[in-house]
C-alpha positions as CSV (number, residue, x, y, z in Angstrom):
1,M,276.9,146.2,195.1
2,M,279.8,145.5,193.1
3,R,279.0,148.2,190.4
4,Q,278.6,150.3,193.2
5,I,281.8,150.1,194.6
6,L,283.3,150.5,191.6
7,F,281.3,153.5,190.8
8,V,282.6,155.2,194.0
9,L,286.1,154.5,193.4
10,K,285.9,155.9,190.0
11,E,283.9,159.2,191.2
12,M,286.7,159.5,194.0
13,K,289.3,159.6,191.0
14,R,287.2,161.7,188.9
15,L,286.7,164.2,191.6
16,K,290.6,164.3,192.0
17,F,290.3,162.7,195.6
18,T,294.2,161.6,196.8
19,R,293.0,159.2,198.4
20,L,291.3,156.3,196.3
21,D,290.0,154.3,199.1
22,A,288.0,153.7,201.9
23,D,287.5,151.1,205.1
24,L,284.5,149.4,204.9
25,R,283.2,150.7,208.1
26,H,282.9,154.0,206.2
27,I,280.7,152.5,203.6
28,I,276.8,152.1,204.6
29,V,274.4,150.2,202.7
30,T,271.0,152.1,202.9
31,K,267.8,150.2,202.9
32,E,267.5,150.8,198.9
33,E,270.5,149.2,198.7
34,E,272.7,152.0,197.7
35,L,276.2,152.8,199.0
36,K,277.2,155.9,200.7
37,V,280.8,156.5,201.8
38,I,281.0,158.5,204.9
39,D,284.4,160.3,206.6
40,H,286.2,161.6,203.7
41,Y,288.7,163.1,206.4
42,S,291.7,162.4,204.7
43,S,290.6,162.0,200.9
44,F,292.6,165.1,200.2
45,T,295.6,164.7,202.5
46,R,296.6,161.1,202.1
47,V,298.0,159.7,198.8
48,R,296.5,156.0,198.1
49,N,295.8,155.7,194.5
50,K,294.5,151.8,194.8
51,P,291.7,150.4,197.0
52,E,294.1,148.7,199.6
53,L,291.5,149.2,202.7
54,I,288.6,148.0,200.6
55,F,290.4,144.9,199.7
56,K,291.9,144.3,203.1
57,G,288.1,144.4,204.4
58,L,286.6,142.2,201.8
59,K,289.5,139.7,202.3
60,K,288.3,139.4,206.2
61,L,285.1,138.8,205.1
62,G,286.1,135.9,202.4
63,L,284.8,138.0,199.8
64,L,288.1,139.0,197.7
65,P,288.0,136.5,195.6
66,M,284.4,136.7,194.3
67,F,284.9,140.5,194.3
68,L,288.1,140.0,191.8
69,E,286.3,137.5,189.7
70,E,283.4,140.0,189.2
71,L,286.1,142.7,188.4
72,K,287.9,140.7,186.0
73,E,284.6,140.7,183.9
74,M,283.4,144.1,184.8
75,D,286.7,146.3,184.4
76,P,289.4,144.4,183.2
77,E,292.0,147.3,183.5
78,S,291.2,147.8,187.3
79,Y,291.3,144.1,187.6
80,I,295.1,144.2,186.1
81,E,295.8,147.0,188.2
82,W,294.6,145.9,191.6
83,K,294.8,142.2,191.4
84,N,297.9,141.8,193.4
85,L,296.8,144.2,196.2
């Protein structure tokens, strides 16, 4: 899942979304364990260049520390940019 979340965030950036974030309630996990992001309504009208909502949701679930540890290993550059959100 971690790799998929990171992939989604990087794809949003590549596609020039101005809002590089999504609320966890807009991320669906399929039976095949693939992520689908829905409701991109404000993805080109709001500006957010860091995944603040994703981090907020992960924190509520108690998963943020684990996410950050994995991120540190998988993508140190993003970790440095996002570790203090």
